[in-house]
C-alpha positions in Angstrom: 16.5 0.3 5.0 13.0 1.7 5.7 13.5 4.3 2.6 13.7 1.5 0.1 10.4 -0.4 1.4 7.4 -0.3 -0.7 5.3 2.5 1.0 1.6 1.9 1.9 -0.1 5.3 2.5 -3.3 4.5 5.1 -6.2 6.3 6.7 -7.3 5.1 10.3 -10.5 3.2 10.6 -10.5 2.5 6.7 -11.6 -1.3 6.5 -9.8 -1.8 2.9 -6.2 -0.6 5.0 -6.8 -2.9 7.6 -7.5 -5.7 5.2 -4.4 -4.8 3.5 -2.0 -4.6 6.4 -3.4 -7.7 7.7 -3.1 -9.1 4.2 1.1 -7.6 3.9 1.8 -9.0 7.6 0.2 -12.2 7.2 2.3 -12.8 3.8 5.3 -11.6 5.8 5.8 -8.8 3.2 7.7 -5.9 4.7 6.3 -2.0 3.8 6.6 1.3 5.2 3.2 2.5 6.6 2.5 6.4 6.3 -0.9 7.8 7.9 -1.6 10.5 5.3 -4.2 12.0 8.2 -1.4 13.0 10.2 0.7 14.5 7.6 -0.5 16.7 4.8 2.8 16.4 3.1 2.2 12.6 3.2 -1.7 13.1 2.1 -0.3 15.4 -0.7 2.7 13.1 -2.0 0.0 10.2 -2.1 -2.5 12.3 -4.0 0.6 13.5 -6.7 1.8 9.6 -7.1 -1.8 8.3 -7.5 -3.8 11.1 -8.7 -6.5 10.8 -6.1 -6.9 11.1 -2.3 -8.3 7.5 -1.7 -6.2 5.2 0.5 -5.4 2.6 0.7 -2.3 3.4 -1.9 0.7 1.4 -2.7 4.0 2.6 -4.2 6.1 -0.2 -5.2 9.7 1.1 -6.2 7.8 3.7 -8.5 4.3 1.1 -9.3 1.1 2.7 -7.7 -1.9 0.9 -7.1 -4.4 3.2 -5.5 -8.0 2.8 -3.8 -7.7 -1.3 -3.8 -8.8 -4.2 -1.6 -6.6 -7.3 -1.3 -8.6 -9.0 -4.4 -6.5 -6.0 -6.3 -3.2 -6.4 -4.3 -2.4 -10.3 -5.1 -2.5 -9.8 -9.0 -0.6 -6.6 -8.3 2.2 -8.1 -6.0 2.5 -11.0 -8.4 3.4 -8.7 -11.3 6.1 -7.5 -9.2 7.4 -11.3 -9.1 6.2 -11.4 -5.1 5.5 -15.0 -4.2 2.5 -16.3 -2.0 2.5 -19.7 -0.1 -0.2 -20.6 -2.5 1.4 -19.6 -5.9 
C-alpha cells in the first residue's frame, strides 16, 4: 500500500518540511516520507522529478510540487480533490 501513497521528500532540520509534515498529519492525509539526506538515490529521484534539490518536494501521483510551504500546499491538494474540514 505504501508504494501507492504520495511521496514527500524531506530534509532534516528543514522548517518548511516540518510545517508540511505537521499539516498533513493534522489533516489526516497519508503519505510516504523519504529523507533525501539519507539516500543519494532518493535525492537523485527528487531532482529528476522536480528539476531542483530543495525540500520539501511532493509527488502526488505524478503531479509535482517542489520547494513549498503549507500556503502553496493547500491549493495544490484542493486541485487533487483533497477535502479539508474547512472546505
